[in-house]
C-alpha positions as CSV (number, residue, x, y, z in Angstrom):
1,X,-20.8,7.6,-18.9
2,X,-24.1,5.9,-19.0
3,X,-24.5,2.2,-19.0
4,X,-27.5,0.1,-19.6
5,X,-27.3,-3.6,-18.2
6,X,-30.0,-6.1,-19.2
7,X,-30.8,-9.4,-17.5
8,X,-33.5,-12.1,-17.8
9,X,-33.1,-13.5,-20.9
10,X,-32.9,-17.3,-21.6
11,X,-34.4,-20.4,-23.1
12,X,-38.2,-21.0,-22.5
13,X,-40.8,-23.2,-24.0
14,X,-43.7,-21.9,-26.2
15,X,-46.3,-20.7,-24.0
16,X,-44.0,-19.7,-21.1
17,X,-42.8,-16.6,-19.6
18,X,-39.6,-14.5,-18.9
19,X,-39.1,-11.1,-17.3
20,X,-36.5,-8.8,-18.6
21,X,-34.9,-6.1,-16.7
22,X,-32.8,-3.3,-17.6
23,X,-30.9,-0.7,-15.3
24,X,-29.4,2.5,-16.3
25,X,-26.5,3.6,-14.3
26,X,-24.1,6.4,-14.5
27,X,-24.4,10.2,-14.1
28,X,-28.0,10.7,-15.1
29,X,-30.3,13.7,-14.3
30,X,-33.3,12.4,-16.3
31,X,-34.5,9.8,-18.8
32,X,-37.4,10.7,-21.1
33,X,-38.1,7.3,-22.3
34,X,-37.0,3.6,-21.8
35,X,-38.0,0.9,-24.1
36,X,-37.3,-2.5,-25.5
37,X,-36.4,-3.5,-29.0
38,X,-35.6,-6.8,-30.5
39,X,-33.7,-8.1,-33.5
40,X,-34.1,-11.6,-34.9
41,X,-31.5,-13.0,-37.3
42,X,-31.6,-11.6,-40.8
43,X,-34.3,-8.9,-39.5
44,X,-34.2,-5.4,-38.7
45,X,-34.3,-4.2,-35.2
46,X,-38.0,-3.4,-34.2
47,X,-39.8,-1.8,-31.3
48,X,-41.3,-4.1,-28.9
49,X,-42.7,-1.7,-26.0
50,X,-41.8,1.8,-24.8
51,X,-42.5,3.6,-21.6
52,X,-42.3,7.4,-21.0
53,X,-41.4,9.2,-17.9
54,X,-45.0,10.6,-18.0
55,X,-46.4,7.1,-17.8
56,X,-47.5,6.6,-21.3
57,X,-46.8,3.2,-22.8
58,X,-46.9,1.9,-26.2
59,X,-46.6,-1.8,-27.8
60,X,-45.9,-3.3,-31.0
61,X,-49.1,-5.1,-32.3
62,X,-47.4,-8.4,-32.2
63,X,-47.0,-8.4,-28.4
64,X,-50.2,-6.6,-27.4
65,X,-52.0,-8.6,-24.6
66,X,-49.0,-10.9,-24.0
67,X,-46.0,-8.4,-22.9
68,X,-46.1,-5.8,-20.2
69,X,-43.7,-2.8,-20.0
70,X,-43.2,-1.2,-16.5
71,X,-40.6,1.1,-15.2
72,X,-39.2,2.3,-11.7
73,X,-38.2,5.9,-12.5
74,X,-36.3,6.2,-9.2
75,X,-34.1,3.2,-10.1
76,X,-33.8,4.1,-13.9
77,X,-35.0,0.5,-14.5
78,X,-37.5,-0.8,-17.0
79,X,-38.8,-4.2,-17.0
80,X,-40.6,-6.4,-19.7
81,X,-42.9,-9.1,-18.6
82,X,-43.3,-11.5,-21.5
83,X,-46.1,-14.0,-21.4
84,X,-47.5,-16.6,-23.8
85,X,-44.1,-16.6,-25.6
86,X,-44.1,-17.9,-29.2
87,X,-41.2,-19.3,-31.3
88,X,-41.3,-16.1,-33.4
89,X,-40.5,-14.1,-30.3
90,X,-36.9,-15.6,-30.5
91,X,-34.5,-12.8,-30.8
92,X,-31.9,-10.6,-28.9
93,X,-33.7,-8.0,-26.8
94,X,-32.4,-4.7,-26.4
95,X,-33.0,-1.9,-24.0
96,X,-32.8,1.7,-24.9
97,X,-32.9,4.9,-22.9
98,X,-33.9,7.9,-24.7
99,X,-33.5,11.6,-24.1
100,X,-31.1,11.2,-21.4
101,X,-29.9,14.2,-19.7
102,X,-26.4,13.7,-18.0
103,X,-25.3,17.3,-17.2
104,X,-26.3,21.0,-17.0
105,X,-26.2,21.5,-20.6
106,X,-29.4,19.6,-20.8
107,X,-28.4,18.2,-24.1
108,X,-30.2,14.7,-24.6
109,X,-28.6,11.4,-25.7
110,X,-29.8,8.0,-26.5
111,X,-28.1,4.8,-25.1
112,X,-28.4,1.0,-25.9
113,X,-27.9,-2.0,-23.9
114,X,-25.7,-4.8,-25.2
115,X,-28.7,-7.2,-25.5
116,X,-29.9,-10.3,-24.0
117,X,-30.9,-13.3,-26.0
118,X,-34.3,-14.8,-25.7
119,X,-35.1,-18.2,-27.2
120,X,-38.5,-19.8,-27.5
121,X,-38.6,-23.4,-28.3
122,X,-41.6,-25.1,-30.0
C-alpha cells in the first residue's frame, strides 16, 4: 500500500511564504510524476504544479513566478515552495503521485494525499 503524507500547511498573512512537503512511502518501484493540486470551497480541484521523473515541470498560470516545485526522487518526496501568497491561494492542497509502479506487473497507479490546509489572511 502506498501512502502520501503531506505537511507544511498553515495560516500565513498575505505576502508571506509556506513550504509544503509530501513524502510517498510503501512498496514503490518508481513514480512517473508528483504534483500539487488545490481545492477551494465550492470550487473544483485544480492543478497547481507538477514535476516528472525526467525533471520537467509545469505550473498553473496563477502561480507562475510565485511557487516552485521541487522533487527528491531518491526520497520519493515533492516540495512546493509558495512565496508572495495571496488570499485567493487559500485552499486545501493535495499531493498526487502519478504512474506509480508497485510490483513486477508494472501496472501504474495514481495516489492522493489527505490534503493540507493553507489559509492566507488579508
